[in-house]
C-alpha positions in Angstrom: -2.3 -4.8 25.6 -4.9 -5.1 22.3 -3.6 -6.9 19.2 -4.1 -6.6 15.9 -3.3 -10.4 15.0 -1.4 -11.6 12.2 -4.6 -13.3 9.8 -2.9 -14.0 6.4 0.6 -15.3 7.8 1.5 -18.4 6.5 -0.9 -17.9 2.9 -0.1 -14.3 2.0 3.4 -14.6 3.2 5.5 -16.8 5.1 5.1 -17.2 8.9 8.1 -17.1 10.4 11.0 -14.6 10.4 13.4 -16.7 8.5 11.5 -17.6 5.7 10.7 -13.8 5.2 14.1 -12.7 5.3 14.9 -15.2 2.5 12.3 -13.9 0.2 13.4 -10.0 1.2 17.3 -10.8 0.2 16.5 -12.7 -2.7 14.6 -9.6 -3.8 17.6 -7.5 -3.2 19.4 -9.4 -5.2 17.9 -9.1 -8.2 17.8 -5.0 -8.7 19.6 -2.4 -8.8 19.4 1.4 -8.8 22.3 4.2 -9.2 20.7 7.0 -9.0 17.2 7.9 -7.2 16.2 11.5 -8.0 12.7 11.3 -5.9 13.0 12.1 -1.7 10.1 10.3 -0.8 7.4 10.7 0.9 4.7 8.2 -0.1 4.4 4.7 -2.4 1.7 2.5 -3.9 2.2 -1.0 -3.4 0.7 -4.1 -4.4 -1.1 -6.5 -1.7 -0.8 -10.3 -3.4 0.7 -13.5 -2.5 4.4 -12.7 -2.1 5.4 -14.8 -4.7 3.7 -12.8 -7.2 4.1 -9.1 -6.6 6.7 -9.4 -3.0 9.6 -8.2 -5.5 7.3 -5.4 -6.6 6.4 -4.3 -2.8 9.8 -5.0 -1.4 11.6 -2.9 -4.3 9.4 0.4 -2.8 10.0 -0.5 0.8 13.7 -0.9 0.2 14.1 2.6 -1.8 12.2 4.5 1.0 13.6 3.0 3.9 16.7 5.4 3.4 14.4 8.6 4.5 13.6 8.9 8.6 10.4 8.6 9.9 8.5 8.0 12.8 5.2 6.7 11.8 3.8 4.4 8.6 0.3 5.0 7.5 -1.1 2.3 5.8 -3.7 2.9 3.3 -5.8 -0.2 1.7 -9.2 -1.3 0.5 -11.7 -3.8 2.0 -12.2 -7.1 0.8 -14.2 -9.2 2.9 -16.2 -6.9 4.6 -18.6 -4.0 3.5 -18.2 -0.7 5.4 -19.4 3.1 5.0 -16.3 5.1 5.3 -13.0 3.7 6.6 -12.1 2.4 9.8 -8.7 3.3 11.6 -7.1 0.1 13.7 -7.4 1.0 17.2 -5.2 -1.3 19.1 -1.7 -1.2 20.6 0.2 -3.4 18.4 0.1 -5.2 15.0 1.8 -8.4 15.0 4.6 -9.5 12.2 6.5 -12.8 12.3 9.3 -10.4 11.9 8.4 -8.9 15.2 5.6 -6.8 16.7 4.8 -2.7 15.4 3.4 -0.4 17.6 0.6 1.2 16.5 0.5 5.4 17.4 -3.3 4.7 18.7 -3.2 8.6 20.2 -2.3 9.9 16.7 -4.7 7.1 15.4 -7.9 9.1 17.7 -6.9 12.1 16.8 -7.0 11.3 13.3 -10.6 9.4 14.3 -12.2 12.2 16.0 -11.4 14.7 13.1 -12.7 12.6 10.3 -16.2 11.6 9.8 -15.5 8.7 8.1 -13.6 7.3 9.8 -14.6 4.9 12.8 -13.4 1.3 14.2 -14.9 -1.5 13.3 -12.9 -4.8 14.6 -14.0 -7.0 11.4 -12.3 -4.5 9.2 -9.0 -5.1 10.0 -8.9 -8.6 9.0 -7.4 -7.5 5.6 -5.0 -8.4 3.3 -4.7 -5.7 1.4 -2.4 -3.3 4.8 -1.7 -6.4 5.9 0.8 -7.6 3.2 2.7 -4.5 3.8 3.2 -5.1 7.9 6.5 -7.2 7.8 8.1 -4.6 5.1 7.5 -2.2 7.6 8.9 -4.6 10.2 11.9 -5.3 8.0 12.6 -1.3 6.6 11.1 0.5 9.6 12.0 -1.0 12.7 11.4 0.7 15.4 8.5 3.1 13.4 5.0 3.5 14.7 1.9 2.3 12.4 -1.5 3.3 11.6 -3.5 1.3 9.8 -6.6 2.8 7.8 -9.2 0.4 6.1 -11.4 2.1 3.6 -15.4 0.8 2.0 -17.5 3.1 0.6 -15.9 6.4 0.6 -15.5 9.6 -1.8 -11.5 9.8 -2.9 -11.6 13.4 -2.3 -12.5 12.8 1.6 -9.9 10.3 1.8 -7.6 12.9 0.0 -7.5 15.6 2.6 -6.9 13.4 5.2 -3.5 12.0 3.3 -2.8 16.0 2.5 -2.8 16.4 6.2 -0.5 13.5 6.8 1.7 15.0 4.5 2.0 18.4 6.1 3.4 16.2 8.7 7.1 15.3 7.6 7.6 12.3 10.3 4.8 10.4 8.2 5.2 7.8 5.6 1.8 7.3 3.9 1.3 4.0 1.9 -1.3 3.4 -0.5 -2.5 -0.5 -0.9 -3.5 -1.7 -4.1 -4.1 -4.3 -7.1 -4.3 -3.6 -10.6 -6.9 -5.7 -13.2 -8.3 -9.1 -12.2 -8.5 -12.2 -14.4 -8.4 -10.5 -17.8 -6.2 -12.0 -20.2 -2.6 -11.1 -21.0 -3.3 -8.6 -23.5 -6.0 -6.9 -22.0 -4.8 -6.9 -18.3 -2.1 -4.9 -19.8 -4.4 -2.4 -21.8 -5.8 -1.7 -18.8 -3.0 -1.6 -16.5 -1.4 1.0 -18.6 -4.1 3.3 -18.1 -3.7 3.6 -14.7 0.0 3.8 -15.2 -0.4 6.5 -17.1 -2.8 8.5 -15.2 -0.3 7.9 -12.2 2.6 9.3 -14.4 0.4 12.2 -15.4 -1.1 12.7 -12.4 -4.4 13.1 -14.8 -7.7 11.7 -12.3 -9.8 12.0 -15.6 -7.5 9.5 -16.8 -8.5 6.9 -15.0 -12.0 6.9 -15.7 -11.2 6.0 -19.2 -10.6 2.5 -17.8 -8.5 1.7 -14.9 -9.2 -1.2 -13.2 -8.1 -1.5 -9.5 -9.4 -2.7 -6.2 -7.3 0.1 -4.2 -8.3 2.7 -7.2 -9.9 5.1 -4.7 -6.7 5.0 -2.8 -4.6 5.7 -5.7 -6.9 8.9 -6.6 -6.9 10.3 -2.9 -3.3 10.1 -3.6 -2.7 11.2 -7.5 -5.1 14.4 -5.8 -2.9 14.7 -3.2 0.2 14.3 -5.1 -1.1 17.7 -7.5 -2.2 19.8 -4.5 1.3 18.9 -2.6 3.3 18.9 -6.1 5.1 15.5 -5.2 6.2 13.9 -8.6 5.5 10.3 -9.3 8.0 7.4 -10.6 6.7 3.8 -11.5 9.1 1.5 -10.1 7.6 -1.6 -11.5 4.7 -3.2 -13.6 4.1 -7.2 -13.8 1.3 -10.0 -13.5 0.6 -13.1 -12.1 1.6 -14.8 -16.0 5.3 -14.2 -14.9 5.2 -16.9 -12.0 2.0 -18.7 -13.2 2.2 -18.7 -17.4 -1.6 -18.5 -17.1 -2.9 -15.7 -19.3 -6.3 -16.0 -19.3 -6.3 -14.9 -15.4 -3.9 -12.6 -15.3 -4.1 -10.0 -12.4 -1.7 -6.8 -12.5 0.8 -5.4 -10.0 2.8 -2.2 -9.6 4.4 -0.2 -7.1 5.4 3.8 -7.4 7.6 6.3 -5.5 6.2 9.5 -5.0 8.5 12.3 -3.5 9.4 15.9 -3.9 
């Protein structure tokens, strides 16, 4: 059996079940939601270390976990490997400290055959943008299958066509992974990130080009284009920066989570 090994456990998130569960319990004790006016179909989630963006990501997964899905498709940018197009993981299982997740290999192969920008490059899956989502998926969607797509140089309209197909199947839940601006002062970071947040809320693709900086901008724009086409609502759940943890206001990274649905 071929395994997509966990490569950033113990660094971006704990490498044991007890510690991850402790994080999630702490996150869930820190918020209450009275009324959710969106039926979740997708989320945008950050991918930094859990001490920085774990609360923000957890919120989106928690609020989406009441819905019934059969598979979760995680789409994130490649940070270490340059690739044309995107790579879809053709493994049997996905390793996490909470237990392994079954990969829907048959569905992955179908997508690979249909979209010419999808290939399988093993090195592309040594990737934290997608892996940091996996423990949340195992915790909140235990028993569901997972699909991992790591993209490099690809046009957001191409990626949006794939997302459109994924959204046609109500068994699918889509996770778009991104962090926001990197290594600006706190004041500058908030200005740049506010452009991104406004573009997401207004579903304004042109606004993204007015200064939004995000490592997963391609995925975010693709998701917003699909939201426009499929008449989905967007709701920003949480925004924070690394300053909240480090108190360093000179080299700040921004994070957000967004709920997308009907």
